[in-house]
N, C-alpha and C positions, 0 to 999 in steps of 0.2 A: 223082678227080671231078667229080663228075658234074650237068648242063649241066637241069634245068627248071623249065616252065613254068607258072602257079601262077593263079588269076581271083584277083583282088583286093576281099575283096567286101565292101568300101568304096567303090571305085573301077568294079569292075567288069571292070578294065582286063588284060590276062594283062600279066603281069611274070615275065620271063625271072631267076633266080637259080644261083645253085653252089652244090652243098651235096658234098662227101663222099665218099664213097659210105660206106652201112654198112653194118659187119661183121656178121652172120648170128651173134652170140653169143646172143640171147636170144629167150623169145619173145612180150615185154611191146615195144610203138611205143617204139620212142624218137623223138618229137619236138623240135628245133634252135629259137630263138630267130632268126629272117630280121628287117632291117627292109623291110618293103616299101618300093617306087622310087615310086612311085605314088600311097600316102600317105604313108609315111616313119614309120608304127607299125609297132608290133612285129604278126609272124605267127608261128606254130607250124606245126612244116614236117615229117611226120614222113620220119623221113631213108632209108627200105626203098623207100616210096608214091611221096612226093613232092604228101603231098593236104595239105592246110591241119585241122587239129585242130580236128572235130565235123563235118569234109564222110564222112566215114567212116557217120556215121550220120544225113544225110541220103538218103545215093544207098546 
């Protein structure tokens, strides 16, 4: 398991979450849905990079 910290897009708070480590089997990104502890909504996180869905395009 890997611990990651992401910024909740609704509240701006840093949120800790544990994800199972991604297996390098595909070139396509794999996103996992997680329930945010800051806003209780679902966010999609790239299991390989730990970035939120859409964050790659913004940065």
